[in-house]
Structure formats: C-alpha cells, structure tokens
VOLOLO-661233 format. One record per residue (C-alpha): residue in three letters; residue number from 1; x, y, z. Coordinates in Angstrom, 3 decimals. Example, Ala and Ser with C-alpha at 12.3 -4.5 7.8 and 13.67 -1.06 7.14 Angstrom:
// residues 2
aa=ALA, i=1, px=12.300, py=-4.500, pz=7.800
aa=SER, i=2, px=13.670, py=-1.060, pz=7.140
***
This chain:
// residues 374
aa=MET, i=1, px=88.204, py=104.873, pz=121.252
aa=ILE, i=2, px=88.263, py=101.083, pz=120.669
aa=ARG, i=3, px=84.790, py=99.600, pz=120.958
aa=ILE, i=4, px=86.032, py=96.152, pz=121.963
aa=LYS, i=5, px=82.576, py=94.925, pz=122.979
aa=GLU, i=6, px=81.144, py=95.556, pz=119.530
aa=ILE, i=7, px=81.414, py=92.818, pz=116.921
aa=ILE, i=8, px=82.693, py=93.848, pz=113.498
aa=THR, i=9, px=80.686, py=92.172, pz=110.737
aa=ILE, i=10, px=82.766, py=91.019, pz=107.766
aa=ILE, i=11, px=81.420, py=91.281, pz=104.215
aa=ASP, i=12, px=83.579, py=89.324, pz=101.773
aa=GLU, i=13, px=83.283, py=90.861, pz=98.302
aa=THR, i=14, px=85.743, py=88.548, pz=96.556
aa=ILE, i=15, px=83.134, py=87.374, pz=94.034
aa=ARG, i=16, px=81.220, py=90.554, pz=93.195
aa=GLU, i=17, px=84.087, py=93.035, pz=93.445
aa=GLY, i=18, px=86.523, py=90.440, pz=92.121
aa=MET, i=19, px=84.654, py=90.242, pz=88.825
aa=GLN, i=20, px=85.720, py=93.831, pz=88.242
aa=HIS, i=21, px=89.376, py=92.772, pz=88.355
aa=SER, i=22, px=90.471, py=92.472, pz=84.726
aa=GLY, i=23, px=87.047, py=91.104, pz=83.795
aa=ILE, i=24, px=87.276, py=87.838, pz=85.738
aa=VAL, i=25, px=84.119, py=85.701, pz=85.662
aa=PHE, i=26, px=83.465, py=83.247, pz=88.484
aa=THR, i=27, px=81.494, py=80.138, pz=87.549
aa=TYR, i=28, px=78.827, py=78.759, pz=89.860
aa=LEU, i=29, px=81.115, py=75.912, pz=90.948
aa=GLN, i=30, px=83.878, py=78.385, pz=91.741
aa=ARG, i=31, px=81.461, py=80.529, pz=93.740
aa=LYS, i=32, px=80.382, py=77.460, pz=95.667
aa=LYS, i=33, px=83.963, py=76.636, pz=96.604
aa=ILE, i=34, px=84.622, py=80.270, pz=97.530
aa=LEU, i=35, px=81.532, py=80.226, pz=99.758
aa=ASP, i=36, px=82.813, py=77.032, pz=101.405
aa=PHE, i=37, px=86.086, py=78.783, pz=102.243
aa=GLN, i=38, px=84.236, py=81.814, pz=103.579
aa=GLU, i=39, px=81.994, py=79.709, pz=105.816
aa=LYS, i=40, px=84.976, py=77.876, pz=107.307
aa=LEU, i=41, px=86.788, py=81.176, pz=107.923
aa=GLY, i=42, px=83.895, py=82.697, pz=109.872
aa=ILE, i=43, px=82.953, py=85.346, pz=107.310
aa=ASP, i=44, px=79.511, py=86.765, pz=107.998
aa=ILE, i=45, px=78.239, py=87.880, pz=104.590
aa=CYS, i=46, px=79.208, py=86.892, pz=101.059
aa=GLN, i=47, px=78.483, py=89.540, pz=98.438
aa=ALA, i=48, px=78.069, py=86.902, pz=95.768
aa=GLY, i=49, px=77.317, py=88.800, pz=92.587
aa=TYR, i=50, px=75.358, py=91.399, pz=90.648
aa=PRO, i=51, px=72.076, py=89.751, pz=89.510
aa=PRO, i=52, px=70.716, py=92.752, pz=87.520
aa=ALA, i=53, px=73.733, py=92.520, pz=85.181
aa=HIS, i=54, px=72.590, py=89.310, pz=83.468
aa=SER, i=55, px=70.222, py=86.375, pz=83.850
aa=THR, i=56, px=73.164, py=84.047, pz=84.549
aa=GLU, i=57, px=74.138, py=86.218, pz=87.530
aa=GLU, i=58, px=70.581, py=86.023, pz=88.804
aa=ASP, i=59, px=70.616, py=82.247, pz=88.431
aa=ASN, i=60, px=74.026, py=81.884, pz=90.132
aa=ILE, i=61, px=72.922, py=83.879, pz=93.169
aa=LYS, i=62, px=69.675, py=81.948, pz=93.384
aa=LYS, i=63, px=71.520, py=78.609, pz=93.364
aa=LEU, i=64, px=74.180, py=79.823, pz=95.790
aa=CYS, i=65, px=71.527, py=81.062, pz=98.193
aa=ARG, i=66, px=69.796, py=77.673, pz=98.055
aa=TYR, i=67, px=73.140, py=75.877, pz=98.482
aa=ALA, i=68, px=73.957, py=77.850, pz=101.650
aa=ALA, i=69, px=70.511, py=77.055, pz=103.070
aa=ASP, i=70, px=70.816, py=73.343, pz=102.270
aa=LYS, i=71, px=74.218, py=73.234, pz=103.987
aa=ASN, i=72, px=72.868, py=75.140, pz=107.022
aa=TYR, i=73, px=75.645, py=77.671, pz=106.623
aa=LYS, i=74, px=75.865, py=80.598, pz=108.995
aa=ILE, i=75, px=77.171, py=82.873, pz=106.253
aa=LYS, i=76, px=74.560, py=85.031, pz=104.521
aa=VAL, i=77, px=74.468, py=85.364, pz=100.729
aa=ALA, i=78, px=73.972, py=88.912, pz=99.447
aa=GLY, i=79, px=73.403, py=90.301, pz=95.977
aa=MET, i=80, px=74.153, py=93.785, pz=94.701
aa=GLY, i=81, px=72.267, py=96.129, pz=92.421
aa=ARG, i=82, px=71.407, py=99.773, pz=91.895
aa=ALA, i=83, px=68.955, py=101.513, pz=94.200
aa=PHE, i=84, px=66.216, py=101.272, pz=91.574
aa=LEU, i=85, px=62.914, py=99.408, pz=91.745
aa=LYS, i=86, px=63.835, py=97.335, pz=88.680
aa=ASP, i=87, px=67.044, py=96.057, pz=90.296
aa=ALA, i=88, px=65.261, py=95.415, pz=93.591
aa=GLU, i=89, px=62.730, py=93.255, pz=91.734
aa=THR, i=90, px=65.527, py=91.241, pz=90.146
aa=LEU, i=91, px=67.290, py=90.747, pz=93.465
aa=MET, i=92, px=64.022, py=89.610, pz=95.053
aa=LYS, i=93, px=63.799, py=86.704, pz=92.574
aa=THR, i=94, px=67.072, py=85.230, pz=93.845
aa=GLY, i=95, px=65.721, py=84.389, pz=97.305
aa=ILE, i=96, px=68.352, py=86.408, pz=99.182
aa=ASN, i=97, px=67.649, py=88.204, pz=102.449
aa=HIS, i=98, px=70.546, py=90.643, pz=102.153
aa=PHE, i=99, px=70.023, py=93.362, pz=99.567
aa=HIS, i=100, px=73.044, py=95.555, pz=98.814
aa=LEU, i=101, px=72.112, py=98.580, pz=96.717
aa=HIS, i=102, px=74.266, py=101.462, pz=95.532
aa=VAL, i=103, px=73.450, py=105.006, pz=94.484
aa=HIS, i=104, px=75.358, py=108.033, pz=93.174
aa=ILE, i=105, px=74.858, py=111.101, pz=95.355
aa=ASP, i=106, px=77.276, py=113.547, pz=93.735
aa=THR, i=107, px=74.650, py=116.225, pz=93.289
aa=ASN, i=108, px=72.922, py=118.697, pz=95.583
aa=LYS, i=109, px=70.512, py=120.121, pz=93.019
aa=ASP, i=110, px=67.030, py=119.889, pz=94.496
aa=LYS, i=111, px=65.512, py=118.354, pz=91.354
aa=ASP, i=112, px=68.188, py=115.655, pz=91.098
aa=LYS, i=113, px=68.191, py=115.044, pz=94.831
aa=ILE, i=114, px=64.426, py=114.487, pz=94.886
aa=LYS, i=115, px=64.722, py=112.000, pz=92.000
aa=VAL, i=116, px=67.530, py=110.044, pz=93.705
aa=LEU, i=117, px=65.742, py=109.875, pz=97.056
aa=SER, i=118, px=62.496, py=108.900, pz=95.339
aa=ASP, i=119, px=64.212, py=106.002, pz=93.527
aa=ILE, i=120, px=65.810, py=104.791, pz=96.760
aa=THR, i=121, px=62.527, py=105.016, pz=98.640
aa=ARG, i=122, px=60.612, py=103.043, pz=96.031
aa=ALA, i=123, px=63.241, py=100.285, pz=95.988
aa=ILE, i=124, px=63.381, py=100.010, pz=99.774
aa=GLU, i=125, px=59.614, py=100.086, pz=100.258
aa=TYR, i=126, px=59.250, py=97.344, pz=97.656
aa=ILE, i=127, px=61.793, py=95.122, pz=99.456
aa=LYS, i=128, px=60.281, py=95.742, pz=102.887
aa=ASN, i=129, px=56.756, py=95.016, pz=101.666
aa=LYS, i=130, px=57.775, py=91.808, pz=99.924
aa=LYS, i=131, px=60.211, py=90.613, pz=102.551
aa=PRO, i=132, px=59.940, py=92.384, pz=105.944
aa=GLU, i=133, px=62.843, py=90.360, pz=107.372
aa=ALA, i=134, px=65.233, py=91.527, pz=104.632
aa=LYS, i=135, px=68.425, py=93.391, pz=105.501
aa=ILE, i=136, px=69.045, py=96.394, pz=103.285
aa=SER, i=137, px=72.353, py=98.128, pz=102.629
aa=ILE, i=138, px=72.705, py=101.374, pz=100.685
aa=ALA, i=139, px=76.150, py=102.369, pz=99.411
aa=MET, i=140, px=76.543, py=106.084, pz=98.646
aa=LEU, i=141, px=79.060, py=106.718, pz=95.854
aa=ASP, i=142, px=81.405, py=108.138, pz=96.669
aa=ILE, i=143, px=82.624, py=109.841, pz=99.821
aa=GLY, i=144, px=86.033, py=110.699, pz=98.357
aa=LYS, i=145, px=84.569, py=112.995, pz=95.709
aa=THR, i=146, px=81.376, py=114.183, pz=97.383
aa=SER, i=147, px=81.150, py=117.129, pz=99.768
aa=PRO, i=148, px=80.629, py=116.256, pz=103.452
aa=LEU, i=149, px=77.452, py=118.362, pz=103.470
aa=ILE, i=150, px=75.809, py=116.274, pz=100.741
aa=ILE, i=151, px=76.939, py=113.034, pz=102.423
aa=GLU, i=152, px=75.402, py=114.129, pz=105.707
aa=GLN, i=153, px=72.127, py=115.205, pz=104.071
aa=TYR, i=154, px=71.622, py=111.872, pz=102.315
aa=SER, i=155, px=72.792, py=109.943, pz=105.382
aa=ASP, i=156, px=70.264, py=111.692, pz=107.571
aa=PHE, i=157, px=67.457, py=110.693, pz=105.193
aa=LEU, i=158, px=68.605, py=107.073, pz=104.910
aa=ILE, i=159, px=69.182, py=106.637, pz=108.644
aa=HIS, i=160, px=66.217, py=108.473, pz=110.141
aa=LYS, i=161, px=63.597, py=108.451, pz=107.383
aa=LEU, i=162, px=64.121, py=105.119, pz=105.631
aa=LYS, i=163, px=65.769, py=103.403, pz=108.625
aa=ILE, i=164, px=68.026, py=101.230, pz=106.491
aa=ASP, i=165, px=70.004, py=98.428, pz=108.132
aa=ILE, i=166, px=73.421, py=99.262, pz=106.699
aa=LEU, i=167, px=74.800, py=102.512, pz=105.335
aa=SER, i=168, px=77.911, py=101.815, pz=103.285
aa=LEU, i=169, px=80.300, py=104.745, pz=102.894
aa=PRO, i=170, px=82.724, py=103.786, pz=100.113
aa=ASP, i=171, px=85.859, py=105.548, pz=98.983
aa=THR, i=172, px=85.092, py=104.279, pz=95.492
aa=SER, i=173, px=87.782, py=106.348, pz=93.799
aa=GLY, i=174, px=90.475, py=105.274, pz=96.249
aa=ILE, i=175, px=91.709, py=108.821, pz=96.826
aa=MET, i=176, px=91.232, py=109.146, pz=100.581
aa=ALA, i=177, px=93.924, py=109.233, pz=103.268
aa=PRO, i=178, px=93.366, py=107.588, pz=106.682
aa=ASN, i=179, px=92.869, py=110.892, pz=108.551
aa=PHE, i=180, px=90.385, py=112.126, pz=105.934
aa=MET, i=181, px=88.570, py=108.792, pz=106.097
aa=TYR, i=182, px=88.194, py=109.119, pz=109.858
aa=ASP, i=183, px=86.927, py=112.685, pz=109.605
aa=ARG, i=184, px=84.416, py=111.757, pz=106.894
aa=ILE, i=185, px=83.021, py=108.716, pz=108.716
aa=LYS, i=186, px=82.913, py=110.039, pz=112.287
aa=PRO, i=187, px=79.964, py=112.475, pz=111.954
aa=ILE, i=188, px=77.869, py=109.856, pz=110.125
aa=ALA, i=189, px=78.625, py=107.279, pz=112.809
aa=ILE, i=190, px=77.533, py=109.779, pz=115.457
aa=MET, i=191, px=74.367, py=110.447, pz=113.443
aa=ALA, i=192, px=73.605, py=106.706, pz=113.455
aa=THR, i=193, px=74.197, py=106.303, pz=117.200
aa=GLY, i=194, px=71.056, py=105.017, pz=118.909
aa=THR, i=195, px=69.460, py=103.931, pz=115.619
aa=GLU, i=196, px=69.255, py=100.511, pz=113.962
aa=THR, i=197, px=71.566, py=101.593, pz=111.138
aa=HIS, i=198, px=75.096, py=100.199, pz=110.980
aa=ILE, i=199, px=77.965, py=101.915, pz=109.178
aa=SER, i=200, px=79.918, py=99.887, pz=106.631
aa=ILE, i=201, px=83.399, py=100.731, pz=105.307
aa=HIS, i=202, px=84.480, py=100.051, pz=101.715
aa=CYS, i=203, px=87.829, py=101.418, pz=100.507
aa=HIS, i=204, px=89.619, py=101.140, pz=97.172
aa=ASN, i=205, px=93.374, py=100.754, pz=96.905
aa=ASP, i=206, px=94.303, py=103.159, pz=94.097
aa=MET, i=207, px=96.736, py=105.018, pz=96.386
aa=GLY, i=208, px=97.672, py=101.938, pz=98.429
aa=MET, i=209, px=95.604, py=103.144, pz=101.379
aa=ALA, i=210, px=92.687, py=100.676, pz=101.343
aa=GLY, i=211, px=93.729, py=98.720, pz=104.420
aa=ALA, i=212, px=94.684, py=101.778, pz=106.459
aa=ASN, i=213, px=91.559, py=103.659, pz=105.393
aa=THR, i=214, px=89.354, py=100.702, pz=106.303
aa=ILE, i=215, px=90.911, py=100.460, pz=109.759
aa=MET, i=216, px=90.435, py=104.183, pz=110.361
aa=GLY, i=217, px=86.856, py=103.921, pz=109.131
aa=VAL, i=218, px=86.200, py=101.269, pz=111.759
aa=TYR, i=219, px=87.875, py=103.415, pz=114.421
aa=ALA, i=220, px=85.598, py=106.270, pz=113.378
aa=GLY, i=221, px=82.506, py=104.171, pz=114.055
aa=GLY, i=222, px=82.083, py=101.662, pz=111.259
aa=ASN, i=223, px=81.075, py=98.195, pz=112.404
aa=PHE, i=224, px=80.733, py=96.496, pz=109.014
aa=LEU, i=225, px=83.910, py=95.876, pz=107.019
aa=GLU, i=226, px=83.939, py=95.216, pz=103.268
aa=ALA, i=227, px=87.044, py=93.506, pz=101.889
aa=SER, i=228, px=88.169, py=90.669, pz=99.615
aa=ALA, i=229, px=90.693, py=87.870, pz=99.266
aa=LEU, i=230, px=94.061, py=89.383, pz=98.325
aa=GLY, i=231, px=92.225, py=92.694, pz=97.956
aa=ILE, i=232, px=90.940, py=91.614, pz=94.533
aa=GLY, i=233, px=88.634, py=94.163, pz=92.938
aa=GLU, i=234, px=88.167, py=97.044, pz=90.550
aa=ARG, i=235, px=91.374, py=98.792, pz=89.407
aa=ASN, i=236, px=93.890, py=98.321, pz=92.266
aa=GLY, i=237, px=91.324, py=96.456, pz=94.327
aa=ILE, i=238, px=89.992, py=97.004, pz=97.842
aa=ALA, i=239, px=91.136, py=96.123, pz=101.357
aa=ASP, i=240, px=92.565, py=92.654, pz=101.934
aa=ILE, i=241, px=90.285, py=90.674, pz=104.206
aa=PHE, i=242, px=93.005, py=88.834, pz=106.149
aa=THR, i=243, px=95.466, py=91.627, pz=106.912
aa=THR, i=244, px=92.761, py=94.186, pz=107.679
aa=GLY, i=245, px=90.826, py=91.765, pz=109.869
aa=LYS, i=246, px=93.964, py=90.609, pz=111.684
aa=MET, i=247, px=95.075, py=94.168, pz=112.424
aa=LEU, i=248, px=91.691, py=95.071, pz=113.907
aa=LYS, i=249, px=91.400, py=91.811, pz=115.836
aa=ASP, i=250, px=94.899, py=92.232, pz=117.281
aa=GLN, i=251, px=93.857, py=95.694, pz=118.456
aa=GLY, i=252, px=90.914, py=94.348, pz=120.446
aa=PHE, i=253, px=88.004, py=94.429, pz=118.017
aa=LYS, i=254, px=85.719, py=91.398, pz=118.106
aa=MET, i=255, px=84.781, py=89.507, pz=114.959
aa=ASN, i=256, px=83.920, py=85.994, pz=113.806
aa=LEU, i=257, px=86.730, py=86.027, pz=111.225
aa=LYS, i=258, px=89.210, py=83.251, pz=112.028
aa=THR, i=259, px=92.466, py=85.089, pz=111.412
aa=ASN, i=260, px=94.321, py=82.324, pz=113.269
aa=GLU, i=261, px=93.444, py=79.891, pz=110.453
aa=THR, i=262, px=96.370, py=81.054, pz=108.345
aa=GLY, i=263, px=96.743, py=77.741, pz=106.523
aa=LEU, i=264, px=93.107, py=77.796, pz=105.417
aa=PHE, i=265, px=93.406, py=81.447, pz=104.441
aa=ARG, i=266, px=96.382, py=80.581, pz=102.264
aa=GLU, i=267, px=94.366, py=77.816, pz=100.550
aa=TYR, i=268, px=91.583, py=80.319, pz=99.911
aa=TYR, i=269, px=94.011, py=82.875, pz=98.519
aa=GLU, i=270, px=95.796, py=80.318, pz=96.337
aa=TYR, i=271, px=92.446, py=79.246, pz=94.892
aa=ILE, i=272, px=91.523, py=82.831, pz=93.990
aa=ASN, i=273, px=95.009, py=83.359, pz=92.570
aa=LYS, i=274, px=94.677, py=80.227, pz=90.431
aa=ILE, i=275, px=91.412, py=81.508, pz=88.916
aa=CYS, i=276, px=92.937, py=84.920, pz=88.260
aa=ARG, i=277, px=96.041, py=83.487, pz=86.640
aa=SER, i=278, px=94.049, py=81.125, pz=84.405
aa=GLN, i=279, px=91.773, py=83.904, pz=83.126
aa=THR, i=280, px=94.127, py=86.886, pz=82.958
aa=GLY, i=281, px=97.622, py=85.411, pz=82.810
aa=GLU, i=282, px=98.476, py=87.496, pz=85.879
aa=SER, i=283, px=99.180, py=86.387, pz=89.420
aa=LEU, i=284, px=97.766, py=88.160, pz=92.456
aa=PHE, i=285, px=100.502, py=86.578, pz=94.568
aa=ASN, i=286, px=103.992, py=88.002, pz=94.407
aa=VAL, i=287, px=107.084, py=87.917, pz=96.560
aa=ASN, i=288, px=105.973, py=91.047, pz=98.448
aa=THR, i=289, px=102.364, py=90.007, pz=99.131
aa=PRO, i=290, px=101.739, py=91.020, pz=102.776
aa=PHE, i=291, px=101.938, py=88.135, pz=105.248
aa=PHE, i=292, px=101.736, py=85.360, pz=102.653
aa=GLY, i=293, px=104.529, py=86.451, pz=100.294
aa=ASP, i=294, px=107.979, py=84.835, pz=100.388
aa=ALA, i=295, px=109.733, py=88.121, pz=101.187
aa=VAL, i=296, px=108.125, py=88.325, pz=104.609
aa=LYS, i=297, px=110.400, py=85.516, pz=105.785
aa=THR, i=298, px=113.507, py=86.670, pz=103.958
aa=HIS, i=299, px=116.407, py=88.074, pz=106.004
aa=VAL, i=300, px=119.602, py=89.757, pz=104.868
aa=ALA, i=301, px=120.675, py=92.191, pz=107.572
aa=GLY, i=302, px=119.490, py=90.141, pz=110.511
aa=THR, i=303, px=118.007, py=93.188, pz=112.233
aa=HIS, i=304, px=114.771, py=91.266, pz=112.540
aa=GLY, i=305, px=116.181, py=87.800, pz=112.690
aa=THR, i=306, px=112.905, py=86.009, pz=113.279
aa=ALA, i=307, px=109.865, py=86.705, pz=111.117
aa=GLU, i=308, px=106.688, py=87.495, pz=113.000
aa=PHE, i=309, px=104.461, py=86.909, pz=109.984
aa=GLY, i=310, px=104.295, py=84.533, pz=107.084
aa=ILE, i=311, px=103.172, py=80.991, pz=106.433
aa=GLY, i=312, px=103.844, py=78.137, pz=104.089
aa=ASN, i=313, px=107.583, py=78.614, pz=103.623
aa=LYS, i=314, px=110.651, py=78.364, pz=105.812
aa=GLU, i=315, px=112.642, py=81.455, pz=106.632
aa=LYS, i=316, px=115.157, py=82.362, pz=103.926
aa=PHE, i=317, px=118.571, py=83.881, pz=104.639
aa=PHE, i=318, px=120.823, py=85.716, pz=102.206
aa=LEU, i=319, px=124.215, py=86.928, pz=103.352
aa=ASN, i=320, px=125.946, py=90.071, pz=102.149
aa=LEU, i=321, px=127.968, py=92.851, pz=103.776
aa=LEU, i=322, px=124.992, py=93.769, pz=105.999
aa=CYS, i=323, px=124.851, py=90.437, pz=107.836
aa=GLY, i=324, px=125.629, py=89.967, pz=111.508
aa=LYS, i=325, px=126.952, py=86.991, pz=113.474
aa=HIS, i=326, px=123.475, py=85.941, pz=114.660
aa=LEU, i=327, px=122.130, py=85.779, pz=111.103
aa=VAL, i=328, px=125.255, py=83.983, pz=109.841
aa=GLU, i=329, px=124.816, py=81.272, pz=112.467
aa=LYS, i=330, px=121.138, py=80.894, pz=111.568
aa=TYR, i=331, px=122.140, py=80.553, pz=107.905
aa=LEU, i=332, px=124.776, py=77.925, pz=108.631
aa=LYS, i=333, px=122.369, py=75.933, pz=110.752
aa=ALA, i=334, px=119.569, py=76.109, pz=108.180
aa=ALA, i=335, px=121.966, py=75.048, pz=105.402
aa=ASN, i=336, px=123.460, py=72.241, pz=107.527
aa=ILE, i=337, px=126.941, py=73.729, pz=107.168
aa=GLY, i=338, px=129.319, py=72.655, pz=109.924
aa=TYR, i=339, px=131.466, py=75.347, pz=111.534
aa=ASN, i=340, px=133.518, py=76.178, pz=114.615
aa=ARG, i=341, px=131.266, py=78.312, pz=116.828
aa=LYS, i=342, px=134.313, py=79.962, pz=118.352
aa=LYS, i=343, px=135.156, py=81.244, pz=114.869
aa=ALA, i=344, px=131.666, py=82.704, pz=114.170
aa=ASP, i=345, px=132.979, py=86.280, pz=114.371
aa=ILE, i=346, px=135.785, py=85.508, pz=111.906
aa=ILE, i=347, px=133.402, py=83.762, pz=109.504
aa=THR, i=348, px=131.023, py=86.713, pz=109.645
aa=GLU, i=349, px=133.740, py=89.256, pz=108.904
aa=GLU, i=350, px=135.043, py=87.206, pz=105.977
aa=ILE, i=351, px=131.518, py=86.915, pz=104.498
aa=LYS, i=352, px=131.057, py=90.679, pz=104.843
aa=SER, i=353, px=134.437, py=91.422, pz=103.266
aa=GLN, i=354, px=133.979, py=89.093, pz=100.304
aa=SER, i=355, px=130.472, py=90.461, pz=99.677
aa=ALA, i=356, px=131.810, py=94.020, pz=99.707
aa=ASN, i=357, px=134.592, py=93.095, pz=97.279
aa=LEU, i=358, px=132.310, py=91.147, pz=94.932
aa=GLN, i=359, px=129.458, py=93.679, pz=95.190
aa=ARG, i=360, px=126.846, py=90.945, pz=95.596
aa=ARG, i=361, px=125.476, py=88.465, pz=98.091
aa=LEU, i=362, px=127.436, py=85.235, pz=98.517
aa=THR, i=363, px=126.325, py=81.832, pz=97.307
aa=GLU, i=364, px=125.873, py=78.865, pz=99.613
aa=LYS, i=365, px=128.989, py=77.277, pz=98.098
aa=GLU, i=366, px=131.068, py=80.368, pz=98.901
aa=ILE, i=367, px=129.746, py=80.551, pz=102.445
aa=LYS, i=368, px=130.448, py=76.874, pz=103.016
aa=HIS, i=369, px=134.013, py=77.381, pz=101.803
aa=ILE, i=370, px=134.520, py=80.301, pz=104.223
aa=ALA, i=371, px=133.170, py=78.235, pz=107.139
aa=GLU, i=372, px=135.430, py=75.306, pz=106.291
aa=GLN, i=373, px=138.504, py=77.538, pz=105.942
aa=ALA, i=374, px=137.858, py=79.101, pz=109.344
***
C-alpha cells in the first residue's frame, strides 16, 4: 500500500559512503560545496563523514556542522561511527545532533548478544544524557546475511527498549532481491508501528539491485531512504539518490527532494564525477548512466521516438536497417537536410537497404546523398 501522506526523509551519503569508493577523500571545501548542492536540492540529512576514523574527519564534521548553522540551512549534518561509547564520545565533540551508529548483529550466542546490546545501550545512554535532543540511528549489519529471527530480536530491543529514532536495515553485502527485501523489512516496519522509531533503507548495488531494493524497502514500510549521488559508495555503490527518489515521488510518495531540478542535479553529479576522476582516473558518468547518460536520448529503431528522460544533450539519431519513416524525418530535420516529404518512404527504404548491404549504420553524408537523390 502506498503511504502517500507520509514524507520520506532523504539521507544523502555521498560523502561518507563515497569515501569508500576507490579510497576517495573529500576535502572540507569539497564537502562544503556538496552540502550546498544538497541544501538546494531539498535533501534532509547529510551523512558527512566518519569522525572516529581520524582527527581530520572529526574536525571536518565539526566545521561543516558550524557552516550549516551559520548559513541557516535546513539540512542536518550527521556523522557516523560504531555503536561503542568511544565512538559516541568522538561524535559528540563535533556538535552534531544526528548520530548514525552501526553494529554487527550476525550472532545469536547469548554471551555475544549480551555484549553487543550492552555496547549499544552504553553509547545511546551517553548520547541521550549529554544531548537529549539528539537523533540516534542504529544500522544493523547486515540483513542480507543475518537470519530474520536475529534481526527481529535485535529490532525489538532497539525499538521498544532503547526507543531509538531511526533503525537502519542495510543490505550491506548487496545480495538481496526486491521481493526478499520487502519480506525482510515488512515485519520490522510492523513492529515499529505506533512507536517513535522510523525505518531506514540502505542497499548496496553489488547485484545491480540497489535502486529496486530501496524502493521495495520503502513500500514495505521504510520512511527514511539512504542513497548517494550517482550511487557512489563501497564496491558497486548504493542506490542513486535521483533515480530512486524520482521513482518513489512519481508513484505518490511525498518528499522534500527536488527531483524536478534536473539541471541542478546534473551539476551536482558532474561535480562528484570530477572529484572521482581526478583522484581515481575513473569516471562515474558513462554513456549508459540512467537518466543523465547520453544513451538515454539516442534513437536507432524509432520505436520510442521521443525520449522521456535525459537532460543536458539533444536527442541523437542513428539510422540503420531498423529505422522507420518517422525517425528518418526526425533525423533529416535535426541535421538540417532538405528532402521531399512525399519521398520520405523511398528515402527510408533506401537507407534501410544500404545499411543492410554495408552492415553498419549510415553516416550523415550518406544519408544526405540519399535524400538529395530522392
């Protein structure tokens, strides 16, 4: 059932998760610019780094948090760490109000379980005592490899005993399928019904299912969505923030994310791509990048003569033996090639025949010659 009255909160993890993509390191100035993009695009929470990793991370989050406050930004700056007291103490020094902690729950041995729950409890009690207004998220790693029984046992404790604000259920290994994701999330969402705990969805893209799994996680009851620009992240990355958000918004879900600002989204994505390319030599953008890639506006057969998606480039037409009259006329018009409209059928058949004989698409010069001869 679509909960169209419920707002989906967007957590952009481009910075924190992105630093696990080929070892990228975002400078403070880059993080500031990324935060500016996120604010303009209506993103709710920026997961801006991992302060317990190093003192420079702690300092970057502290400065970014202060920057957002000075600019009166609506976006909230969050830091991530392990669900240990030591990490909670480090996060507290940054001045953030959003604490994102993670914990491994792949054991059901009583001794280990007691230790894990004790560590979580100490960290959460410390945060609540120091900062009662803080928002606390616990990510349980990971639902793809952990039995549903263990997930439900830990979830029950976190929701009803510790009353955390956000329970993140990540497919960290990226091995889930959309139907499995739905089945794994649904009982936890039901468990959280009527409580103050929200369910957050975080999916990795190892099997190419991150976007689909995220959408199904939201359908199952998640109302926080974790994603990143161009899906940048560990290994194959996570869900892409634009395409996932647009799909959900088009299906009636409410969110602050401005998916209509496609030009601004492209600027954001190009900036992240520029950083990636400069540090790794690799480009996140390619011809088949969903929505923003050149291929989305490329037509050969003409079956879908007008692209529904895509921005930044004009439609491109390539003619071979699969083309139809409608596409040929669009090509001729786009290329400013004069022709006799009454001869459009003849021109089309000649293009198809020559392409079949040459076993390739035709060049603009060849097409122009055919049009002139007709």
